[in-house]
C-alpha positions in Angstrom: -180.7 112.9 -43.9 -178.2 110.2 -44.9 -178.4 110.9 -48.6 -176.3 114.1 -48.4 -173.1 112.5 -47.0 -173.7 109.4 -49.2 -173.9 111.6 -52.3 -170.7 113.4 -51.4 -168.8 110.2 -50.6 -170.0 108.4 -53.7 -169.1 111.4 -55.9 -165.6 111.6 -54.3 -165.0 107.9 -54.8 -166.2 108.0 -58.4 -164.3 111.1 -59.4 -161.1 109.8 -57.8 -161.4 106.4 -59.5 -162.1 108.0 -62.9 -159.2 110.5 -62.4 -156.8 107.6 -61.4 -157.8 105.6 -64.5 -157.3 108.6 -66.8 -154.0 109.5 -65.2 -152.7 105.9 -65.5 -153.8 105.7 -69.1 -152.1 108.9 -70.0 -148.8 107.9 -68.2 -148.9 104.4 -69.8 -149.6 105.8 -73.3 -146.6 108.0 -73.0 -144.5 105.2 -71.6 -143.8 107.4 -68.6 -143.5 105.7 -65.1 -146.7 105.5 -63.2 -144.9 105.2 -59.9 -141.2 105.9 -59.3 -139.1 102.9 -58.1 -141.6 100.3 -59.0 -141.9 97.9 -61.9 -143.8 99.7 -64.7 -146.1 96.8 -65.4 -146.8 96.2 -61.6 -147.5 99.9 -61.1 -149.9 100.2 -64.1 -151.8 97.1 -63.2 -152.2 98.0 -59.5 -153.2 101.6 -60.3 -155.8 100.3 -62.8 -157.2 97.8 -60.3 -157.6 100.5 -57.7 -159.0 103.0 -60.2 -161.7 100.5 -61.2 -162.3 99.6 -57.5 -162.9 103.2 -56.5 -165.0 103.9 -59.5 -167.3 100.9 -58.9 -167.5 101.7 -55.2 -168.5 105.3 -56.0 -171.2 104.1 -58.4 -172.4 101.6 -55.8 -172.8 104.2 -53.1 -174.5 106.6 -55.5 -177.0 103.9 -56.6 -177.9 103.2 -53.0 -179.2 106.7 -52.4 
């Protein structure tokens, strides 16, 4: 009963984390701003940290099913 919502939640977290990492990598490679009005280094680091965090959280939820 609980595995359905856990699978959806884990998938969403993992997909969002992966997409955030890909987007940050693409923006950084093109030297485009990751976030407007923020230091480029700070925005890239913070975005990468949250991307990894969401990806790990999604994998952790999916392994607990």
